[in-house]
Backbone bond lengths (Angstrom), bond angles and torsions (degrees), N, CA, C in turn:
res aa  C-N    CA-C-N  psi(-1)  N-CA   C-N-CA  omega(-1)  CA-C   N-CA-C  phi
1 M - - - 1.453 - - 1.516 110.49 -
2 S 1.318 116.93 -40.33 1.458 119.43 -179.09 1.522 111.29 -66.88
3 E 1.368 117.74 -28.02 1.464 120.27 176.18 1.520 110.56 -64.98
4 F 1.338 116.45 -36.72 1.460 120.98 -179.84 1.524 110.66 -61.24
5 F 1.325 116.79 -47.48 1.457 120.61 -178.58 1.519 111.93 -73.32
6 S 1.309 117.99 -32.50 1.466 119.38 -179.33 1.525 111.54 -71.91
7 S 1.348 117.67 -19.57 1.466 119.42 178.90 1.528 111.39 -75.21
8 F 1.329 118.29 -17.48 1.461 121.68 176.44 1.518 108.76 -88.21
9 S 1.294 115.22 120.91 1.460 117.50 175.20 1.521 108.44 -94.16
10 L 1.293 115.62 163.80 1.461 120.70 178.23 1.525 110.52 -61.33
11 E 1.336 116.25 -36.45 1.465 120.10 178.52 1.520 111.19 -62.17
12 N 1.335 116.64 -45.81 1.461 120.23 -179.38 1.527 111.39 -63.86
13 L 1.306 116.98 -39.99 1.468 120.23 177.34 1.524 111.09 -64.83
14 L 1.309 117.01 -40.29 1.458 121.15 178.65 1.530 111.20 -65.82
15 I 1.310 117.18 -41.52 1.473 121.39 177.79 1.529 109.86 -62.89
16 A 1.337 116.92 -44.65 1.464 120.42 178.83 1.529 110.62 -61.91
17 F 1.323 117.46 -41.69 1.463 121.68 178.59 1.525 110.89 -61.42
18 V 1.316 117.27 -45.72 1.467 121.46 -179.57 1.530 110.41 -64.09
19 L 1.323 117.47 -41.74 1.467 120.32 178.75 1.530 111.35 -63.06
20 L 1.311 117.12 -43.10 1.462 120.11 177.27 1.521 111.86 -64.36
21 W 1.313 116.72 -37.50 1.462 121.41 178.51 1.530 110.55 -65.13
22 V 1.324 116.76 -42.27 1.470 121.13 177.94 1.530 109.57 -64.81
23 L 1.324 118.07 -43.06 1.464 120.91 177.91 1.524 111.45 -60.85
24 Q 1.320 116.98 -39.94 1.458 119.83 177.33 1.530 110.05 -63.32
25 G 1.325 117.24 -42.15 1.458 120.98 178.67 1.522 112.16 -60.96
26 V 1.317 117.04 -41.57 1.465 121.26 177.36 1.528 109.81 -63.78
27 G 1.328 116.63 -42.31 1.460 120.20 178.23 1.514 112.38 -62.26
28 V 1.302 117.15 -41.54 1.465 121.43 177.91 1.519 110.08 -63.77
29 W 1.314 117.06 -39.25 1.470 120.48 178.82 1.529 109.96 -61.81
30 F 1.339 117.52 -46.55 1.461 120.66 178.90 1.527 111.19 -62.37
31 Q 1.305 117.05 -41.34 1.462 121.12 180.00 1.526 110.55 -64.44
32 S 1.315 118.10 -42.03 1.469 120.10 179.92 1.525 110.91 -68.40
33 R 1.317 117.97 -34.78 1.469 120.45 176.25 1.527 109.99 -63.82
34 R 1.325 116.48 -40.66 1.464 121.05 178.73 1.533 110.09 -63.61
35 Y 1.328 116.72 -42.89 1.468 122.01 179.33 1.533 110.47 -62.75
36 I 1.327 116.51 -48.28 1.470 120.74 -178.56 1.517 110.81 -63.22
37 G 1.330 117.49 -41.17 1.465 120.58 178.61 1.514 112.01 -62.24
38 E 1.309 116.50 -43.02 1.467 120.74 179.03 1.526 110.41 -65.75
39 M 1.331 116.76 -40.33 1.461 120.92 179.35 1.534 110.44 -62.84
40 K 1.319 117.33 -44.06 1.477 120.35 178.96 1.515 111.44 -62.75
41 T 1.319 117.13 -41.75 1.460 120.96 178.63 1.524 110.53 -61.12
42 L 1.315 117.02 -44.32 1.461 120.50 -179.46 1.527 111.95 -70.56
43 Q 1.329 117.88 -34.30 1.462 120.49 178.30 1.518 111.08 -62.45
44 D 1.322 116.71 -37.19 1.463 119.89 178.43 1.527 111.01 -62.27
45 G 1.327 117.36 -34.32 1.454 121.20 -179.85 1.513 114.06 -87.06
46 A 1.320 118.12 -3.76 1.464 120.65 -175.60 1.518 112.13 -111.13
47 S 1.320 117.99 24.95 1.462 119.67 -175.12 1.528 112.46 -64.47
48 E 1.324 118.42 -30.02 1.463 121.53 -179.92 1.515 112.73 -98.65
49 G 1.314 116.85 -4.96 1.457 119.68 -176.26 1.515 111.74 -128.68
50 Y 1.308 115.65 -137.49 1.460 121.49 -174.57 1.525 110.12 -134.19
51 L 1.319 114.44 149.71 1.450 122.26 176.59 1.517 108.30 -125.64
52 G 1.314 116.24 128.89 1.455 121.03 177.72 1.512 110.09 -130.02
53 A 1.307 115.83 148.05 1.468 120.96 177.00 1.517 108.22 -133.37
54 G 1.306 115.39 140.86 1.448 121.37 177.66 1.513 109.33 -141.21
55 H 1.305 116.00 154.62 1.464 119.53 178.34 1.523 110.38 -139.57
56 S 1.304 113.52 160.30 1.452 120.67 176.72 1.517 107.84 -143.39
57 R 1.307 115.43 121.28 1.458 120.18 174.60 1.511 107.86 -98.72
58 Q 1.279 115.34 133.53 1.455 120.40 178.73 1.523 109.04 -106.53
59 R 1.298 116.50 139.48 1.467 119.48 177.10 1.522 109.83 -63.55
60 F 1.316 115.59 -46.02 1.459 121.54 176.13 1.521 106.88 -127.16
61 G 1.298 117.47 129.94 1.456 120.83 179.77 1.520 111.23 105.67
62 A 1.315 114.06 -179.89 1.458 121.34 -174.55 1.524 111.08 -78.62
63 G 1.313 116.58 134.06 1.456 122.33 171.46 1.519 109.16 -87.18
64 S 1.321 116.71 174.80 1.460 121.19 -178.41 1.521 110.57 -141.01
65 I 1.323 113.84 150.48 1.459 122.50 168.75 1.525 105.87 -125.94
66 V 1.333 116.14 131.26 1.460 121.75 177.26 1.516 108.16 -117.30
67 M 1.323 115.98 131.91 1.456 122.48 170.13 1.517 106.56 -118.25
68 L 1.314 114.95 128.85 1.452 122.07 -170.27 1.522 109.25 -130.71
69 V 1.328 117.22 130.08 1.462 122.58 177.43 1.518 107.96 -119.73
70 T 1.341 115.58 133.81 1.463 120.84 175.79 1.522 108.94 -124.19
71 D 1.320 115.36 160.78 1.458 119.15 171.38 1.533 108.36 -84.10
72 A 1.316 116.62 -175.81 1.468 120.43 -175.96 1.528 112.16 -63.45
73 S 1.341 117.62 -25.52 1.469 120.55 179.63 1.527 112.17 -91.23
74 L 1.338 117.28 13.17 1.469 125.01 177.08 1.524 113.76 66.59
75 K 1.324 116.42 31.00 1.462 120.91 173.17 1.529 107.41 -95.93
76 V 1.316 117.17 132.86 1.464 122.76 -175.80 1.530 109.91 -66.49
77 T 1.339 115.52 124.87 1.463 120.72 176.01 1.529 111.76 -106.64
78 K 1.338 117.04 -26.98 1.472 121.45 175.91 1.514 109.14 -146.74
79 F 1.318 114.98 141.06 1.452 121.55 176.63 1.516 106.66 -137.72
80 K 1.319 116.48 114.98 1.466 122.43 -179.04 1.518 108.79 -115.92
81 L 1.312 115.85 137.29 1.454 122.02 -179.25 1.522 109.99 -129.33
82 M 1.329 115.33 129.45 1.456 120.87 170.30 1.514 106.20 -115.58
83 R 1.317 114.66 122.52 1.458 119.69 -179.61 1.518 107.18 -134.32
84 G 1.308 115.52 132.75 1.455 117.09 177.42 1.510 112.50 167.27
85 L 1.319 113.12 175.64 1.460 121.44 -178.81 1.514 112.52 -106.68
86 T 1.302 117.20 -16.13 1.460 119.67 -171.45 1.514 111.41 -122.17
87 I 1.321 114.66 175.07 1.459 120.59 177.70 1.517 111.94 -72.15
88 F 1.321 117.30 -6.76 1.456 120.80 -178.35 1.528 112.49 -88.11
89 A 1.314 118.33 -1.29 1.463 121.94 178.53 1.527 109.25 -66.19
90 R 1.304 115.82 143.51 1.462 122.37 -179.52 1.532 109.76 -127.29
91 F 1.334 115.60 159.72 1.457 120.11 175.34 1.525 109.21 -74.87
92 A 1.319 115.40 139.78 1.463 121.85 176.97 1.522 108.60 -127.85
93 D 1.324 115.90 141.47 1.459 120.89 175.42 1.524 109.41 -70.54
94 R 1.324 115.07 145.03 1.465 121.18 173.67 1.528 107.46 -120.95
95 P 1.324 117.85 82.61 1.467 120.63 -177.03 1.521 113.87 -64.21
96 D 1.349 117.93 -17.51 1.465 119.96 179.17 1.521 112.59 -68.16
97 F 1.330 117.84 -15.29 1.465 120.95 177.65 1.531 112.89 -99.75
98 V 1.313 117.59 -13.92 1.465 121.76 -178.27 1.526 109.16 -70.33
99 G 1.330 115.51 136.15 1.460 121.40 179.90 1.521 113.80 98.62
100 L 1.337 117.04 -13.79 1.459 120.39 178.06 1.525 109.61 -81.32
101 D 1.334 117.35 149.09 1.462 117.82 169.46 1.530 107.20 -83.47
102 L 1.325 116.97 169.67 1.463 119.79 -173.05 1.521 113.31 -62.04
103 A 1.317 117.50 -34.89 1.468 119.84 178.65 1.530 110.41 -65.57
104 E 1.335 116.91 -42.52 1.467 120.48 177.76 1.527 110.68 -65.75
105 L 1.329 116.35 -40.81 1.463 120.16 178.78 1.520 110.68 -62.19
106 Q 1.314 116.36 -44.93 1.465 119.71 179.52 1.528 110.42 -61.54
107 A 1.324 117.03 -41.41 1.467 119.96 178.47 1.528 110.57 -62.48
108 R 1.335 117.64 -39.96 1.471 120.51 178.32 1.528 111.05 -66.56
109 L 1.333 116.25 -41.21 1.463 119.50 -179.48 1.525 111.13 -67.65
110 E 1.321 117.35 -33.43 1.464 120.47 179.77 1.522 112.84 -72.01
111 Q 1.335 117.24 -9.18 1.455 120.74 173.30 1.527 111.23 -79.83
112 E 1.331 116.24 -16.37 1.463 121.13 176.45 1.532 108.54 -70.03
113 P 1.324 117.68 159.12 1.481 119.15 175.49 1.530 111.31 -55.38
114 K 1.316 116.30 147.85 1.469 122.45 -172.53 1.527 113.30 -54.95
115 K 1.317 118.44 -37.74 1.461 121.27 -178.23 1.527 112.51 -99.77
116 S 1.324 117.45 14.86 1.459 121.83 179.12 1.530 109.59 -63.62
117 S 1.330 116.47 133.92 1.458 119.39 -179.46 1.527 111.00 -67.23
118 L 1.338 118.09 -31.85 1.464 121.06 175.93 1.525 109.82 -63.04
119 R 1.313 117.49 -45.74 1.467 121.71 -179.75 1.531 110.73 -61.22
120 I 1.318 117.08 -49.36 1.463 121.32 -176.74 1.523 111.04 -63.67
121 A 1.332 117.11 -47.39 1.463 120.87 -178.53 1.527 111.16 -67.48
122 G 1.341 117.07 -40.75 1.465 120.45 -179.62 1.519 112.60 -65.29
123 I 1.319 117.15 -44.19 1.463 120.27 179.31 1.531 110.21 -67.41
124 S 1.313 117.39 -34.50 1.462 120.62 175.67 1.533 110.97 -62.89
125 A 1.335 117.70 -41.70 1.465 121.55 177.61 1.529 110.88 -64.75
126 I 1.335 116.73 -41.37 1.469 120.79 177.64 1.527 110.05 -61.23
127 N 1.322 117.31 -45.89 1.461 120.77 -179.40 1.522 111.41 -63.13
128 Q 1.317 117.46 -35.58 1.459 120.00 177.60 1.528 110.50 -64.47
129 I 1.320 116.91 -43.61 1.463 120.57 178.60 1.525 110.63 -62.26
130 L 1.316 117.39 -43.74 1.472 120.47 179.99 1.527 111.62 -64.10
131 R 1.356 117.15 -37.43 1.477 119.91 176.42 1.526 111.00 -64.46
132 V 1.330 117.41 -44.25 1.468 121.01 -179.84 1.521 110.01 -63.87
133 K 1.329 117.12 -42.90 1.469 120.65 178.86 1.529 110.68 -61.37
134 R 1.336 116.19 -44.84 1.474 120.47 179.15 1.532 110.31 -62.28
135 D 1.327 117.10 -42.93 1.465 120.46 -179.39 1.522 111.90 -65.87
136 R 1.337 117.49 -35.56 1.469 120.68 178.20 1.516 111.18 -67.59
137 E 1.322 115.93 -33.45 1.466 119.99 -176.16 1.523 113.02 -82.07
138 Q 1.329 118.18 -21.90 1.460 120.70 -179.88 1.523 109.52 -79.54
139 P 1.329 117.46 134.70 1.465 119.14 177.01 1.525 109.94 -67.93
140 D 1.320 115.54 144.85 1.461 120.91 -179.50 1.525 109.21 -86.83
141 T 1.330 116.71 106.04 1.465 120.96 -179.63 1.520 111.66 -100.90
142 S 1.329 117.06 3.30 1.462 119.55 -177.54 1.521 112.79 -80.70
143 A 1.335 118.30 -11.31 1.463 121.25 -176.22 1.532 111.68 -68.06
144 A 1.312 117.49 -35.81 1.461 120.15 -177.75 1.518 108.92 -125.39
145 P 1.343 117.09 91.83 1.464 119.01 -179.58 1.526 111.94 -61.80
146 G 1.298 115.45 141.52 1.456 120.26 178.21 1.512 113.20 89.73
147 M 1.315 117.97 -12.77 1.458 120.12 -179.94 1.510 108.83 -100.28
148 T 1.291 116.79 144.89 1.451 121.31 177.63 1.510 108.85 -105.68
149 P 1.336 117.54 148.13 1.452 118.96 178.43 1.524 111.55 -66.88
150 A 1.300 116.21 146.67 1.463 121.07 -178.63 1.482 112.42 -77.26
């Protein structure tokens, strides 16, 4: 057993570490390209509605990313879920959520276990959409300081 460990030099271990680190960086780059591409595709379809994204990282187990598109009346038109542990995870459509309004979707997601990555990421996406909707509806009074709206 000691011969096995003595055959590894510090240089070889360092080279292996650097190679693994570079491979991880390449994997992250591919994953981010996939995320950005999916986001652009969904943005094109959400011109009249809203787009929200949420994520959940799990300490142990698969994390999730949810991308959610609604129409102007907050009815879900697309629901994409990426769940996995590796860079090979891909977005998948979830047609079982399409057609629900946000309140119904939230109720369905809250039926998931409390620490479920789908629940956490989905509710985060819903909250993002509600914040954007609220911000769009509020008049912008920051343009002219000191003036009050009429």
